[in-house]
C-alpha positions, 0 to 999 in steps of 0.5 A: 909123333907130333911136334913138341914145340912150345909157344909160351908158358904162363903162370896163374897168380891170385889176387886178394883184391882184383882191382888193387892188384891190377893197378899194382901191376900196371904201376909196376910196369906191366901192360894189361893185354886182356881181361875177361871177368875174373881174369886178366893177362899182364905182359912185360916184354915178351913175358906174361902171366894171368892174374885171377880174381881169386884168393887163397892165403896158402896159395898166395903166400906160397906163390913165387915168380922169378923175373930176370932183369938186366939191372936189378938196381934200376928195378929197385929205383923204379919200384921205389919211385912208383911208390908201390909200398906206400900206395898198395897195402901189403906190398913189401920190397927188400934191398937188393942182395948179392947171392950166388945166383946173382943179385936178388930183390924181393917184392911181395905183391898186394896178395902176398905173391913173392917176386924174385927180381934177379940180375944174373951174375956176370959170366966169367 
């Protein structure tokens, strides 16, 4: 049997307005590393996803991604300082909330995709 070693796992997410979503993710801090027609790859650190130039309301509003970060409050400050809510229609951000799985900040992108920005609970 061959090796089952994995090299990466990348989600595909929709965009209602491809140009607007690309600008949103760049303002959020992601780097666009590749684009071809109706698809773009975004990266932060060693983590990436594909943004598609395609939209289905049910798909978009049921898509969720989990971004695990070291400091969720720093991310909240960055999101607010970047003016993501004011500059991009449809974007919503919550206050960070302590939950059993850590501190969670919820961010909806311009298409309605929900990001769970999570700071893991302290070990111990």
